[in-house]
Phi, psi and omega in degrees: 000131182295149180290146179279158177304324179296324178295316178300319181296317180294320179296317179296319179295321180294319179295319179295320179295319178296316180297320179296318180294321179294317179299317180295316179295321180295323178300326181281346184238026176069028177087006180233156176219153175275161176300323180296316178295319179297322177297318179298330181269005174096009180254100180278186185295332178291317177298317180297314181299319180294317181294324178290317180297327180278351178090000180285324178241166176215147181276138179241025182143194181286332188241351189244136180232128173272123184263027175209170181256003184277184180288141182289133179280168177300317180297314179298320180294324179289322175297318178302317181300319181289313182296318181290331177282320181136107187302325185284341184243340191261152172210138173295145192213178177059221183298327180294319177294324176295319177297320178295331179277355176119002180296134178238158176084007179226121184242155178225155180277336184234162172271123183270126182229133176256145178221158179297147177300135182101343177282147180215080179283353183088168182293143179230127184302128177079007183241130174261111183269134179233124179268125180252138182295319177208153175265145173291141179307131178061028182285336185264128174268124184259359174283120185076214179295127176303125185209154178281152180296151189305318183295316177296317180299322181295317180294317179295321178300323179292321177295325183270358183296157182277348181202165175298323179300313180293324178298314179298322181296315184286345172275321184283320187298317179297329177287316179298325181268009175060033173272330180228144174269155177303323180295318178296321180294318180297316180298317181293328181297329179271339182271329185267126177268130177232163183263348184231154173039045182299311182296319180299314182296315180297323179291316179295320178298318177297321177299315182294319184285323189246358181067212187294344181300325184283323176290308177073154178292336179295320179297317180295321179298323179295321178295323179293317179299323180297336179267357182086010177283148171300146181294129182283157169288153182244140184052052181289148184250133174233164178259132177235177182296339179254013180114212185289143176238125180258130178241149187298318182204159179181167176238100185295328184292337180245003178067044181232132179228157180230133174245127179252111186273118173267189183300326182293340181288349181258359186268138173054233181266013182300321180298316179298314179298319179298316182294319177299317180295317180296317180299320181297318180291321180295319178300328179284000174100005181260144177271128179245119175264138180247141173211149179262158188296314179295322178298323179294330178288317188259344178226038183302321181299318181295318179294318180293330173301317180293319179298315179298317179299314181295317181294320179296314182296318186280341178265353178077016179285144177270331179266149180270191178251164183294149176265157179296141179279000000 
C-alpha cells in the first residue's frame, strides 16, 4: 500500500530532527561522533553506510565517523584517539592533556593516550599509547574529552619526554601558565609512578616548588669540585649603596660571584631587585654570572664551562679546569 502524504511528512520531519541532533552533537565533539553516539541519535549502521557511500560522511577508524568533509580539528582528533582506543579505558594524557587544559607554546607530533596496563587496542594512527600500571585516584576528568588532571599529566609528560630538557620544560610551563600549582605538581610527582628519569623529575619539581632552596649552595659547590674549581663561598656578602648584598656563591679572591635564579626570582619586583643588586656589585669591580635553576639542571655543563672560564681568566691561570665527562 502506498505511503500517505502524512507518512512522508512525518518521515521527513524525523530525518530533519535526527540531522539537527547529529549536527549539535558533532559541534560538541569537533565534528566527529562515535558509532555508539550515532546509534543513540537514531543513525544505525545502515544510515552511516549510506552517508559514507554518498560522500557526506567519512570513516576515521572502526568507531569514529566524521560528519563533515572538512579538516579534522584538534578536538575531533582527540575524541577519535579516545574512541578508537576504547572509551571505557582510555584518557588523553601527558602533553596532550595539558594542551586540552590550556597549555600553549608546547607542541607534540602525536596524541598521547594512557590506558591500563594489559590493554592492547592495537596501533592507532597518530596516537602514542602509554600503558600505566595504576591510575591515581580521581586522576581522570570525564567532563568533555576524558583526560588526566593537569598535575598528573605534567608528571607523565616528563616521564615520556624525549630528553631531560623537554622534561624540565613540560614541568615548568604548566606552572608558569598557572595551569598547575607547585604544590599540585609536588604531590603528583610522588603519586605517579614512572619508568624513566624518576630522580631527575623529583629534583626538578622540587626546584620549581622551592626555588634555590632545593638546589642549595652545596649542590653548586659539588659541581664546582667535580670540575677542579676551588670550593666557592656560599651566601657571600658584599657592600652595596643600600647596605649588604647577599650572593649565592662566589670567590672573593678573584672577584667572581654566581647568582642562581630560582622560581622566586621571576615574581613581582624580584627581577628589578636582582638587577639592582647585580649592578651594584659590578660597579664595585666584581664579575657576577647569572644562571637559572632549571638551566643548571639541563645545561649544567655549559654554565660550568662559563664559570671555569671566568675563574681562570680572573685568577690569571694558564691552564683550564676539567670538563664534565
